[in-house]
N, C-alpha and C positions, 0 to 999 in steps of 0.2 A: 699545503699540508704541513703541520708542525713536525718538528724533529721526532717527538714522541709518537705521533701517528705514523710517521714514516718508518720508525723502528718496529712498531707493531705490525705494519704491513709486511716488512721483510721477514719478521719472525714467522708469520703465517706462511708466506710464499716459500720459504726455505724448508718448510715441513710439509709441503704439498707435493702433488704428482709432477709439477713442472720445475722442481728444484734444480735439476741438472742443467736444464736450459737457461735458467736464471742465474746460475752460479757466476759467470763472468761479470755480469752487471752488478750482482751483489758484492763481489769482491772489490770492484772499483768503488762502490758506495762505502763499504766497510773500511777501506783504506784511509778514510778521513777520521782522525782521532775522535772527534765529537760524535760521529756516527757510530763508531765502534763502542764508545762508552754507553750511548743510548741503547744500542742493541744488547750489550751484555747486561744492562740493567733489566731489560725485558726478560732475559734468560733467568737471572737471579730471582726476579719477582715471581715468575711462573713456577720455578722450583719450590719456592717458599709456600705459595698458595696450594700447590698440589700436595706438598707434605702435610700442611695443616689440614687439608681435606680428609686425611686418613686418621686424624686423631679422634679419640673418643668424644672430646668436647664438641668438635664440629659435626661429627656424625650424629650426635644427639641434639643438635641445635633445632630451634623452632623458627623456621624461616618466616612464618606468618607474623612473628613478633618483631622482625627486623624492620628498620625504617626503610621505606621504599627507595629513597634516593641513594642509600648506601648500597643496597642490592643492585640497583640499576647501574650505578657507577662501576662496581666490581664486575658486573656481567659484561658491560661494554668493553672494559679494559682487557678481559681475559677470554671472552667468547671466541674471538677470531683465532687466538693462539690455540685454544682447545680444539677447534675444528681442524686447524692445520696439523696439530699433534696426531689426531685420529687418522688423517690422510697419510701422514708419514709412516705411522705404524709403530707403536710401542717404544717411543723414546723414553717415556716415563710410565711405568705401570704401577698403579696404586692397588695394594691388596689390603682391604680393611678387614681386620679380624673381629668377629662378633661371637657372642654366645659364651657359655660357661667354660669352653675348652681353653680359652686364653683370657682369664678374668683380669689380668694385670697389664695386658698389652696396650700400649698407648698409641703406637703407630707403626706401620710397616710399609715400605715402598721398595720398588726396584727401579734403579736408574741406569742409564747407558749413555755412552759417548759414541754416537753413530756418525757424526759429521766432522766438524772441525775439532782439532785437538790442540791443547788439552781443554777439558770442560770442568769448570769449578762449580761445586755444589755446596751450598750452605745447609747445615743441619740445625735442628731446633735448639740443641744444647750449646750452640756457638762454635762447634767444631766445623771444619771444612774438609772437603775431599776434592782432589783433582784427579779426574779420570783420563787416562790415555785414550787415544782413538781406538775404537773397537772394543772397549772394555765395558763390563757390566757388573753391577753390584747390588746386593740386597741390604736394606737397612731395617733393623727391628729394634725399637726402644721400648722398654717397660720401666717400671718404678725401681727396679733393682739393678739393671745393667743396660749398657748401650752395646748392641751386638750388630756386627756387619759381616757379610760374607761376600768376598770377591769371587765372582763366577768365571770371569774371563778377563785377561789382560793385566793391566798395571794401574796402581793408584797411589797417590800420596795423601797421607792422613795428617792433619794438623789438629791435635786433640785439645779441647778445652778442659781446664781443670774443674773437676767436681768429684763428689763422693762415688758415684756409680762407676764401676770399671768400664773401660772401653775395650771391647774384644773384637778382633778381626780374624775371621777364619778364611783360609784359602787352601783348597786341596787338603793335604794331610797336615797342614800347619795351623797353629793358633798363636796370635800375638796379643798380649795384654799390656795396656798402657793406661796412664791416668792423665797425663798432660805432656805431650811430646810431639815430634815431627818425624815421620818415617814413611818409607816406601815399601809396598808389597807387590811382587810380580808373580803371576801364576802362569806356568808353562805346562806342557804335556808331561814333562818329566820331573819337575821340581817346583818348589816355592822359594823365592828369594826375598829376604827381608833386609833392608838397609836403614840404619838409624842415623838421622841427621842431627837431632837434638834430643836431650832428655835421656830416658832409659826405658827399655821395654823388656818383657820376658817372652822368649820364644819357646814354644813347646810343640810336641806332636799333638794333633787334635785327639782329645780323649786320653791324654797321658795321665798315668797314675803316679803315685809317689816314687816308684822305683824306676821310672823312665826318665830319659834325659830332658832337662830344661836348661835354657841358656839365657843369661842376662847380657844383653848387648850394651856397650857404651857408645857414646856419640862418635860417629866416624867409622863404625864397624858394620859389617854385613855378614849374613850367614845364609846357608841354603839347606832346605829340607829335601832330601832325596831318599827314595825307597824307605820312607818312614823313619828316617834318622836325621837329627839336627846336627849339622856340620859345625866345625870349628869356626870361630870368627875370623874375618879377614878385613883388610882396609878397603874402604870405598874408593873406587877410581873417580876422578873428577867428572869424566864424561857421563858416568852412570847416574849422577845426581842432578844433571842439568835438564832432563827431559821435559819438565813443565814449561821451560822458557823457550822463546822463539830462537834465541841464539845458541848454537852448538859450538863449543870451544874444544878443539882437539889439539893435543900436544904430542907429536911423534907417534901417532896411531897408524898401524899398518893399513894400507889403502882399502883392502877388502873389509876389514873390521870397521873402518871409518864409514864406508858406504852402508854397511849393515846398520850401524848406529844411527846414521842420518835417516834411513828408511823407516825406522821404528815410529817416527812421528810425522813424517812428511805426507801430504795428501797425494803426491805423485812420486812413484819410485824412481830411483836411479839404479840402472842395471850395470853390473861390473862384468864385462865379457872380455877382459884382457888376458891373453896368454903370454905370460912373461915370467922369467925367473929372477928378475932384478927386484931388489927391496925398494919399496916406495912407501914412505911414511908421511902422513898428513899432519900439518900444523897450521892452525889458523882459526878464525871465527867465521861461522857460516849461518845464514838465516834459514831455518828449517822450512819456512813457508816459500822458499824460492829454490826448488830443486834444479831448475835450469842453470841458475848462477853457480850452484854448487858443482854441478857436472862440468860446466865449462871452465871453472877455476881449476879443478883437478886436471882437466884435459890440457890446459895451458901450462900448468906446473910440471906435468910429467910427460908432455909430448904425446898425448893420447887423442884419439878422435872422439867426437861426441855426435851421436845420432839421435835425432828426434823421431820417436816411433809414433805410429798411428793411434795407439791407445793413450798418448799423452806422456808416456815415460821417456826418459833420456838414458841412452846407453853409452858407457865408456868402452871403446873398442881399440884394438891395435891400429896404429897409424895415425898421422896428424890430419885426418879428414874430419870435417865438421859440417853438419847439415842443419 
């Protein structure tokens, strides 16, 4: 089996009903850089094909006029992935708008990151989005604007320069950009916006001229709470690292360090220590290796580490380790 066929097979299996059982074998295969590159290419290709499937051009295509070999090749390449997608359930949901109600709508889709984090998604305009684990987003492009709505979780937007405004809505917040790099996080109580490059305008959704709008500068963040845009603040280094596998901490209180690590790790680390002493964490940690993170903290601060039946690791009082 070729590497491309192998990647296609894993793409299908990891979206099927037996994904949990196959996970250890998949991770061992994925650990080889060439395998990981081939697998991620399958993901990018599938995202692109599914997005194009929702455009007016493709919806109105005449399949009968297509050359048979082109259709057959595309079908063989993506049929298995599509079947796996349906088995996994709503990883990508395409909503094709028809009729006179939306005459200018070019495409709309809903995307989610349900398994490994982060998940990179390429948009037709050249922009990219990185979705954190457990995040969901709607994308809707027309001839006048590029509109996205973050439904759950956190995303990083790298915006391609063009005339149409790029608008991200999340909760009670709206962010407008033309070409920039920024994060948006939606929680139950607030919306947090962090600008890494360029400039964006942050406002309340539906804000009128008399309501507050804020222009962020690179390196600044703001929070929208109770319908109000807060004052800008400086971005902490740890807050901007989440799309990367390495988490770098510099003097972060241990409880906060564990909480930050758990935001993107597939297996949680539990902090069950009862202690009044101050413990601050400094170092670089791989998000994909929660056991190493837990045991390094345990060794540094003289804490015990317990491996739980659900796969998690708990930091506990006492130098015991299981």
